N, C-alpha and C positions, 0 to 999 in steps of 0.2 A: 580388454573388457573384463571386469571381475563378475563373478556368477550372480551378483543379485543385479546388476544393469543388463545383463543378458536375459535373465527372467523376466526382469520388467518389460524389456522389448517384446519376448514372447506373448506376456500376457495382456499388453496394453500398447505396445505400437500401433500405429494406424497407417496403415496403406502406403508406406513411404513418407508420410508428411507430419509424422510424430515419432521422435525415436529419442531413447534416451541414452546419455554416454557420461562417460568419469571426466569430470574437471578439476580433480586434485584427490588428493587421499582422503577417502570416505565422502566424497561429496559428488553427487550426482545432479546433472541438469536433464531438462527436457528440449529439445528443439523442436520447433514448429515452424513449418514452412507450407502454407497452403494457398489457395488461389488470390487470398485476400491480403495476406501479411507473412511476416517471419516473427517469431517471438521465441523467448529463451525464460524457462521456470527452474529454478532451483528448488530439488525435492525438499532441502531443508528450509522450514518455514512457510512451504507452499508459496515462494517468493517469487513474484513475477519480476524479472531483471530487465526484460525489454519487450517491447511491442512496435513494430514498425509496420503501418500501412504501405502496401506497396505504391511506388510512386511519389512516397512521401519522405519529409525528414524524419527522423526518428523521435518519438513522441514521449518517451521515459527514459530520464536520465539515468546513466550510471557512472560513477567514478571511475576513472580509469586507473585508480590506486585502490578500488575494492578489494577487500581479502576474501578468498572463496575458501573458508576454513570450517572444518566442523566445530559448531558450539561459538563460532563467532558472528555478530551480525553484520550483515552487508550494507555499504554506503551507496543509497541509489534504489532503484527499481521502486517496489511495492512493498515495504515491509508491513506485516500485521502485528498491530499494537493490540494485544488482549491476554489476558482479561482483564488487565487495567491499564490506562494510559496514563503517563507520565511516573511519578513516584507512587509506590504502593503508600496506602493511607496509613499503615499501621506498622510495617516492616522496613526499616530502612536498607536492610541489606539484600532485600528482593530486587532483581534488575527493572530499571525503568522500562516503561512499555509493556510489562510482562514478558512471558517466557516463549510464546508462540513462534516468534521470527528466528530462535535460535536451537529449535529442535526438530525431531525427524516428524514428518507426515508422510502418511501413506497413501498412494493413489488408488482409489475405489472404483473410478471409471473412467471411461475414455470412449469419444463417439464423434461423428460428424453430422453437422445438420445438411439437410437438401443442399444448401446454397455453398456449402463447403467450408463454414465456419466450424471451426474444432472445438470440443467441448471436453472439459477435462475436470474431475471433482477429486478433492482430498479430503481426508480425515487426519487430525492430529494423531499421531503414533501412540504416545504414552504422556500422561499427567503426573506430574510431581505432585503427590497428595500432601505434601506439606505446604505447598504453596496453594492449592486448589483442588476443588471435588472433583475425582474422575466421574461422577455422575452428572458433569456439566460440559460435556464435548463441544467442539466447535469442527465445522467443516468449512471448505471453499470451494465453491463452484465458479468456474470460469467459461465464459463464451468467447473465443479469440477469433476475429475476422476482422472485417472493415471497421467495425467498431469493438471496442474492448468492456464485455461485461463481466463483474465481479461481485459474488453474494457471500458474506461471511453468515455463517449460520452457527447460532450457539441454543443447544436445546437443553434445557432444565430436566434431569430426570430424577432430581433428587425430591425429598419430602419439604423442603425448606426453601424459600424465597432467596435469591443472590441478586446482588449488584455487579453489573457487566460494564467495564469501559472498553470501547474499541475503537479502533481507526485503522483506515488504509491510507498509511503514511507515504502519500504518491509523489515521487521526484517527477518532476515534468521538465523536458528539453525545452529551453527558450533561446534565441539569438542571444539576447543580452539582457539580463533583468533589469536592467537601469533603464530600458526602452519600453518594457511590457506594461500593462496594467492588469489588474484582477478585478472583474465586473460582477456585479450581483449582489454584493454585501452593504450596498449603500443604506443608512440608517439602521443597520444593525448593532447591537451592543456586543461589545469584545473585552475580553481580558487581556491587557497589556502586559508580557512576561517580560519586556526589556526593561531593565532597571527595576525601580520599586512596582510591584505589581498593582495595576489600577484597573478601573473598569470606565470605558470609555464608548462614545458611539461614533461609528464610521460615518464619514461626510465625504460623498461622492466614490470615485473609484480608488484601488489601493495601488500606489507607485512605490518605488523602491530607490531610496538613496541612503539606506543605512540598515542594518539588522532589523528584521521583524519576526515577530515570535508572538502570533495572537490567537486567541480562542474565541471565535464568533459563537454566539448563543442564538437558541430557537429559530435555526435557519435550515430551510429545506429546498428553497429556489436553487435554479440553475446556476452555476458558476461557470465564468468563460474567462480564458487567460487569452486576452488578444498580444498579438506579436505581430507588430507592423513590419520588422524587418523580413520575417519569415512568410508574411503576407495571408496569416491564417489565425483562426481562432481554436482553442481547444474548449470544448464545453464538456462541462462534468454534471450529469445528473445523477440523482440519488433519491433513495427512499429509506426510510426508519434511521436516517442520519438527521440529529438535532444539533451538531456542532460542526462546524468547520475551522480547520486550522490552517493558516497561511504563515509559512515559515522561509525565512533565508538569512543564512548566518552572516553574510556581508563580510568585512576583510577581517576583522581581528579575530572572531570566532573561527573562521575558516583556518587561519593560522595555528591557531590552538588544537583544532580539531588534528589536522594532520594527515587526513585521508579523502581529500578533494582532488589530488593529483596535480594541482598548481597552486599557488598562490591566487591565483585569480578564477580558481574553479568555481566559485559563488556565482559567477557571470551568468552561467550556462545553465542555471537550474531554478526552479523555485518548486515549494512544496504547497500542494493544496489538498488538505487531508479531510476526508469525509470521516466523521467521526460522533461518538456520543461520550463526551470528556467533562470533567470537573462537575457543574451542576446538572449537565445532562445525561449522566449515567443512567443506564437502563435497569429497573427492578425488574426482576424476570421471575414470576410466580413459579410454582411446581406445576411441570405438565406444559408449560409454556414453551416458545420458540421465537428468538430474537433473528431478523434477517437484515442485516446491513447490505444493500445493494447499491452498485455505481454503475454508470455506464459513461466511457470516453468515446468521442468521436471528434473528428477533424472538420473543419468548416473554412472555405475559403474566405 
């Protein structure tokens, strides 16, 4: 155990159910094992990699080929897209989906609720001022128990308004994506990004028999991933998110990406992302705070 990991355990370890460990050169993860669930979080990116309510199948999908390396994005889990979603509006050489998911975050607090739920908070450690103002920092607050709550908090301490795009790019485990449906987006307008980008209207539930990459607009109701083989629904509740992204790469893109673990790795996952993207980005005035909040739960 390196010195930083040891210090983190001394400062933030929680009664044997929250511990820091080395998972690779310069790469530290947090293991949580409380009465409700087990979970793993990478310190880089404040990236939740695993959340398993006890007695349930895994809820969060991680690629078996995911790379845990300093400065590299992780395939799976809950990457934080911030402070922009997709390509940067003006700088083509800036990384897609911002820089938050590949930089160091600091732990600022750990605690437990009376029911045994684990609470942990992070703050982005350092911002590259060539890309973003250090007067507009971000924090991540998690409550990890029988349900998973995550809140991404952006504070504008500058004297100018800023435009923020953000998303919790959550990969969910499913039995077979061709058998599941995503419910709650009927009649919503969306931007279809497969092929020529066009705006359409959803009719009924979302089913999967090809690549899906869509941004749904002006949407705030609950989303449900119905999995008839696992006999469960994954419910997604959210606040201050006006977009939902639904994504599955299907066959050809999975083969091109190369980090899904197998040629049919796409079958075991679907991304349903709570976001503020494209036309729904947030205009944040000086002194204001934006809180993107989600809660995930399992229903039989």
